[in-house]
C-alpha distance (Angstrom), angle and dihedral (degrees) to the residues before:
residue distance angle dihedral
M1 . . .
N2 3.78 . .
G3 3.79 90.7 .
R4 3.80 97.8 -101.5
E5 3.81 103.9 75.1
W6 3.81 89.9 96.1
L7 3.81 91.3 63.5
V8 3.77 123.8 84.2
P9 3.85 116.9 -144.7
T10 3.83 91.2 -91.6
G11 3.81 90.9 58.2
E12 3.81 92.9 -111.5
V13 3.80 115.3 145.9
I14 3.81 110.2 -119.5
E15 3.81 100.4 173.4
L16 3.78 137.2 28.5
R17 3.80 120.2 -169.8
C18 3.77 113.3 -157.3
S19 3.76 143.7 112.1
Y20 3.78 134.5 -128.3
D21 3.78 121.0 -142.0
P22 3.83 109.8 -173.0
E23 3.83 91.5 -170.0
T24 3.82 91.2 69.0
K25 3.80 94.4 51.6
S26 3.80 111.0 137.2
G27 3.79 112.0 -97.4
S28 3.79 94.7 19.4
G29 3.81 93.4 111.2
F30 3.82 92.7 -127.2
T31 3.84 111.9 144.9
G32 3.81 102.1 168.4
R33 3.79 93.4 108.1
K34 3.77 139.1 -10.8
P35 3.81 121.9 -122.5
N36 3.81 118.2 -124.8
G37 3.78 90.4 -125.5
N38 3.74 147.3 -22.2
I39 3.76 129.6 -125.1
H40 3.78 118.2 -141.8
Y41 3.75 118.9 -170.4
V42 3.77 143.8 164.8
D43 3.79 114.4 -133.6
G44 3.80 106.9 -107.3
T45 3.80 92.2 -141.2
V46 3.82 96.6 50.9
N47 3.82 111.3 43.2
K48 3.77 144.8 95.9
M49 3.79 132.9 -137.6
A50 3.80 118.7 -104.8
E51 3.78 135.5 -177.9
F52 3.80 120.4 -126.3
R53 3.80 119.5 -162.3
L54 3.80 114.9 -157.1
F55 3.80 115.3 -163.4
E56 3.81 128.7 -160.9
D57 3.81 132.6 172.3
L58 3.81 113.0 -54.2
I59 3.82 94.0 -145.4
L60 3.80 122.2 50.4
D61 3.79 115.7 -128.7
N62 3.79 100.0 -104.9
D63 3.82 122.9 134.9
D64 3.81 95.0 -175.2
K65 3.83 105.5 126.7
E66 3.81 91.3 -161.0
I67 3.82 93.1 65.8
P68 3.82 112.9 87.9
F69 3.80 115.0 -115.8
S70 3.82 91.3 -118.3
E71 3.82 89.4 62.4
K72 3.81 91.1 53.9
L73 3.80 91.9 63.5
N74 3.79 113.0 110.1
P75 3.84 109.9 -122.6
N76 3.82 87.8 -158.7
S77 3.80 95.6 53.3
L78 3.82 87.4 114.2
V79 3.80 123.2 28.5
I80 3.80 118.2 176.4
K81 3.80 119.3 -155.4
K82 3.78 132.1 179.6
G83 3.78 122.6 -137.1
F84 3.77 143.7 149.3
I85 3.78 131.9 -93.5
E86 3.78 129.3 -175.1
E87 3.78 111.7 -77.1
S88 3.80 91.5 -131.4
M89 3.83 93.4 54.7
N90 3.81 109.9 121.2
V91 3.82 104.3 -144.6
L92 3.79 113.5 -158.0
P93 3.84 119.9 -170.9
G94 3.81 111.1 -106.9
E95 3.83 94.2 16.8
R96 3.80 118.4 131.3
Y97 3.79 125.2 -129.4
Q98 3.80 138.6 179.1
F99 3.80 115.8 -141.0
T100 3.80 122.6 -155.5
R101 3.77 101.7 -52.5
N102 3.78 89.0 -54.0
G103 3.77 102.8 104.5
Y104 3.75 148.7 -75.0
Y105 3.78 119.3 -68.8
V106 3.79 137.9 -173.7
S107 3.78 120.4 -148.9
D108 3.80 111.6 -113.0
E109 3.80 120.8 -114.9
D110 3.84 87.9 -120.7
S111 3.82 90.6 54.7
T112 3.80 116.4 120.3
E113 3.79 132.7 -171.4
E114 3.83 89.3 -107.7
A115 3.82 95.5 43.0
P116 3.81 111.4 28.0
I117 3.81 117.4 -167.5
F118 3.80 123.6 -164.3
N119 3.81 127.0 -168.6
R120 3.81 117.0 -154.6
I121 3.80 110.5 -125.5
V122 3.84 100.0 171.3
S123 3.79 128.8 19.6
L124 3.79 118.5 -145.3
K125 3.78 92.4 -157.0
S126 3.76 113.1 88.2
S127 3.78 129.1 -162.0
F128 3.84 89.6 -160.5
K129 3.79 112.6 129.4
P130 3.81 116.8 -171.9
K131 3.80 116.9 -130.0
T132 3.77 113.9 -102.6
K133 3.78 121.1 -140.5
Protein backbone atom coordinates (compact mmCIF):
# COMPACT_ATOMS: atom_id res chain seq x y z
CA MET A 1 0.00 0.00 0.00
CA ASN A 2 1.25 3.48 -0.78
CA GLY A 3 -0.89 4.91 2.00
CA ARG A 4 -3.71 6.27 -0.16
CA GLU A 5 -5.66 3.16 -1.17
CA TRP A 6 -8.09 3.77 1.69
CA LEU A 7 -9.23 7.06 0.14
CA VAL A 8 -11.87 7.33 -2.52
CA PRO A 9 -11.38 10.05 -5.20
CA THR A 10 -13.40 12.55 -3.13
CA GLY A 11 -11.00 12.17 -0.20
CA GLU A 12 -13.60 10.42 1.96
CA VAL A 13 -12.24 7.74 4.30
CA ILE A 14 -13.80 4.36 3.48
CA GLU A 15 -11.78 2.10 5.79
CA LEU A 16 -9.98 2.40 9.10
CA ARG A 17 -7.73 -0.40 10.32
CA CYS A 18 -7.23 -0.40 14.06
CA SER A 19 -7.98 -2.30 17.22
CA TYR A 20 -9.47 -1.37 20.57
CA ASP A 21 -8.14 -2.88 23.78
CA PRO A 22 -10.37 -1.86 26.71
CA GLU A 23 -7.85 -3.25 29.24
CA THR A 24 -5.35 -0.50 28.40
CA LYS A 25 -7.85 2.33 28.88
CA SER A 26 -6.28 5.22 30.78
CA GLY A 27 -7.10 5.11 34.47
CA SER A 28 -8.04 1.44 34.47
CA GLY A 29 -5.00 0.43 36.54
CA PHE A 30 -3.94 -2.24 34.00
CA THR A 31 -0.12 -2.52 33.75
CA GLY A 32 0.30 -5.73 31.73
CA ARG A 33 1.43 -3.88 28.61
CA LYS A 34 1.62 -0.35 27.30
CA PRO A 35 -0.09 0.68 24.05
CA ASN A 36 2.03 2.32 21.35
CA GLY A 37 -0.32 5.27 21.25
CA ASN A 38 -3.76 6.58 21.95
CA ILE A 39 -6.19 8.30 19.65
CA HIS A 40 -8.25 11.15 21.03
CA TYR A 41 -11.05 12.53 18.96
CA VAL A 42 -14.15 14.68 19.07
CA ASP A 43 -17.17 13.19 17.32
CA GLY A 44 -17.67 15.17 14.11
CA THR A 45 -21.45 15.07 14.47
CA VAL A 46 -21.58 16.32 18.07
CA ASN A 47 -19.17 19.24 18.61
CA LYS A 48 -18.87 23.00 18.72
CA MET A 49 -16.27 25.41 17.38
CA ALA A 50 -13.84 27.01 19.82
CA GLU A 51 -11.03 29.54 19.56
CA PHE A 52 -7.57 28.71 20.90
CA ARG A 53 -5.10 31.53 21.56
CA LEU A 54 -1.44 30.48 21.56
CA PHE A 55 0.96 32.97 23.16
CA GLU A 56 4.74 33.23 22.73
CA ASP A 57 7.29 35.81 23.90
CA LEU A 58 6.41 39.36 22.82
CA ILE A 59 10.05 40.40 22.33
CA LEU A 60 12.49 38.32 20.27
CA ASP A 61 15.77 37.48 21.98
CA ASN A 62 18.08 39.88 20.18
CA ASP A 63 20.68 42.01 21.99
CA ASP A 64 21.78 43.92 18.88
CA LYS A 65 21.47 47.62 19.80
CA GLU A 66 21.45 48.62 16.11
CA ILE A 67 18.11 46.89 15.45
CA PRO A 68 15.11 49.16 16.14
CA PHE A 69 12.84 48.02 18.97
CA SER A 70 9.89 47.65 16.57
CA GLU A 71 11.82 44.97 14.67
CA LYS A 72 12.38 42.99 17.88
CA LEU A 73 8.65 42.40 18.30
CA ASN A 74 7.64 38.79 17.72
CA PRO A 75 5.00 38.60 14.94
CA ASN A 76 3.97 35.20 16.35
CA SER A 77 3.44 36.41 19.90
CA LEU A 78 -0.27 35.61 19.43
CA VAL A 79 -1.53 32.91 17.09
CA ILE A 80 -5.27 32.21 16.99
CA LYS A 81 -6.50 28.79 15.87
CA LYS A 82 -9.97 27.32 15.53
CA GLY A 83 -10.83 23.82 16.66
CA PHE A 84 -13.60 21.66 18.02
CA ILE A 85 -14.58 20.74 21.55
CA GLU A 86 -17.25 18.35 22.75
CA GLU A 87 -20.70 19.87 22.49
CA SER A 88 -21.53 18.84 26.05
CA MET A 89 -18.45 20.58 27.52
CA ASN A 90 -19.53 23.19 30.08
CA VAL A 91 -17.02 26.03 29.66
CA LEU A 92 -16.73 28.26 32.71
CA PRO A 93 -14.71 31.52 32.51
CA GLY A 94 -11.41 31.20 34.40
CA GLU A 95 -11.52 27.37 34.51
CA ARG A 96 -8.41 25.44 33.47
CA TYR A 97 -8.34 22.60 30.97
CA GLN A 98 -5.80 20.26 29.39
CA PHE A 99 -6.32 19.49 25.70
CA THR A 100 -5.00 16.32 24.07
CA ARG A 101 -1.37 16.41 25.06
CA ASN A 102 -1.12 19.90 23.61
CA GLY A 103 -1.07 22.08 26.68
CA TYR A 104 -2.94 23.64 29.53
CA TYR A 105 -5.47 26.35 28.82
CA VAL A 106 -7.65 28.75 30.78
CA SER A 107 -11.00 29.85 29.42
CA ASP A 108 -11.01 33.55 28.55
CA GLU A 109 -13.23 35.99 30.44
CA ASP A 110 -14.89 36.86 27.09
CA SER A 111 -15.68 33.17 26.48
CA THR A 112 -19.35 32.27 26.08
CA GLU A 113 -21.18 28.96 25.87
CA GLU A 114 -21.78 29.58 22.14
CA ALA A 115 -18.25 30.87 21.41
CA PRO A 116 -15.70 29.37 23.83
CA ILE A 117 -12.23 30.94 23.90
CA PHE A 118 -9.20 29.27 25.47
CA ASN A 119 -5.81 30.87 26.21
CA ARG A 120 -2.80 28.55 26.36
CA ILE A 121 -0.96 28.98 29.65
CA VAL A 122 1.52 26.06 29.42
CA SER A 123 2.65 24.15 26.34
CA LEU A 124 3.38 20.44 26.68
CA LYS A 125 5.63 20.45 23.65
CA SER A 126 9.21 21.27 24.47
CA SER A 127 11.98 22.41 22.17
CA PHE A 128 14.57 21.31 24.78
CA LYS A 129 17.28 19.10 23.31
CA PRO A 130 19.69 17.48 25.77
CA LYS A 131 23.40 17.85 25.03
CA THR A 132 24.98 14.76 23.55
CA LYS A 133 28.45 13.65 24.58
